[in-house]
C-alpha positions as CSV (number, residue, x, y, z in Angstrom):
1,M,64.3,-90.7,0.6
2,P,66.4,-90.5,-2.7
3,L,65.8,-92.9,-5.6
4,A,69.5,-92.9,-6.3
5,H,72.9,-91.1,-6.2
6,P,74.3,-90.9,-9.8
7,K,77.7,-89.1,-10.1
8,L,78.5,-85.9,-12.2
9,T,81.2,-86.5,-14.7
10,A,83.7,-83.7,-15.4
11,Q,81.7,-83.0,-18.8
12,G,78.7,-82.2,-16.4
13,Q,76.9,-85.3,-17.4
14,I,75.0,-87.7,-15.3
15,S,73.6,-91.4,-15.9
16,V,69.9,-91.8,-15.1
17,P,69.6,-95.0,-12.9
18,A,67.7,-97.9,-14.4
19,D,65.0,-97.6,-11.7
20,V,64.3,-93.9,-12.5
21,R,64.2,-94.7,-16.2
22,K,61.6,-97.2,-15.6
23,R,59.6,-95.0,-13.3
24,L,59.7,-92.0,-15.8
25,G,59.1,-94.3,-18.8
26,I,62.2,-93.0,-20.7
27,G,64.8,-94.4,-22.8
28,P,67.4,-93.3,-25.5
29,G,66.4,-89.9,-27.0
30,S,64.0,-89.1,-24.2
31,I,63.9,-85.3,-23.1
32,L,64.0,-84.4,-19.5
33,E,62.9,-81.2,-18.1
34,W,64.7,-79.6,-15.0
35,E,62.5,-77.2,-12.7
36,E,63.8,-75.2,-9.7
37,K,61.1,-75.1,-7.1
38,N,62.1,-73.4,-3.6
39,D,65.3,-75.1,-2.9
40,E,64.7,-78.3,-4.6
41,V,65.2,-79.3,-8.2
42,I,62.7,-81.5,-9.9
43,V,63.3,-83.7,-13.0
44,R,60.5,-84.8,-15.1
45,R,59.9,-86.5,-18.6
46,V,58.9,-83.9,-21.3
47,G,56.3,-84.9,-24.0
48,R,57.6,-84.9,-27.5
49,H,54.8,-82.7,-28.8
50,T,52.9,-79.9,-27.3
51,S,48.9,-79.8,-27.4
52,E,49.4,-76.9,-29.8
53,E,51.5,-78.8,-32.3
54,V,49.1,-81.7,-32.4
55,H,46.3,-79.3,-32.7
56,A,48.1,-77.6,-35.9
57,A,48.8,-81.0,-37.4
58,L,45.2,-82.4,-37.1
59,F,43.5,-79.1,-37.9
60,P,45.8,-76.9,-40.1
61,D,42.8,-74.6,-41.0
62,G,42.1,-73.5,-37.6
63,S,39.4,-75.0,-35.4
64,P,37.9,-78.4,-35.9
65,A,34.5,-78.8,-37.6
66,K,31.5,-80.3,-35.9
67,N,31.9,-84.1,-35.7
68,A,35.8,-83.7,-36.3
69,H,36.5,-86.6,-33.9
70,R,35.8,-88.9,-37.1
71,S,38.7,-87.5,-39.0
72,V,41.3,-87.3,-36.2
73,K,42.8,-90.8,-37.0
74,Q,42.8,-89.8,-40.9
75,G,44.5,-86.6,-39.7
76,I,47.0,-88.3,-37.8
77,T,47.9,-91.0,-40.5
78,Q,48.3,-88.3,-43.2
79,H,50.7,-86.1,-40.7
80,I,52.7,-89.2,-40.2
81,R,52.9,-90.2,-43.8
82,R,53.9,-86.5,-44.7
83,K,56.6,-86.3,-41.9
84,H,58.0,-89.7,-43.0
85,A,57.8,-89.4,-46.6
86,R,60.9,-90.2,-48.6
87,G,62.1,-88.1,-51.5
């Protein structure tokens, strides 16, 4: 059973119905992925960062050292500060 029936505009755009946005947990700026499977098209929310990007941000020198779980929070904090640094 369909969740909604949004209309396609002349510019090729659609509005994602509120019920679908809530189910997917998306809002402004969210990225959606469209996948064709057999005769269907599946739409899903895409994460902002791949696991490879997260790994590279936390462990820029390669593999994590033994007991690296202790430095994960510190690594995340440092990455966010560098990313949002002003100047």
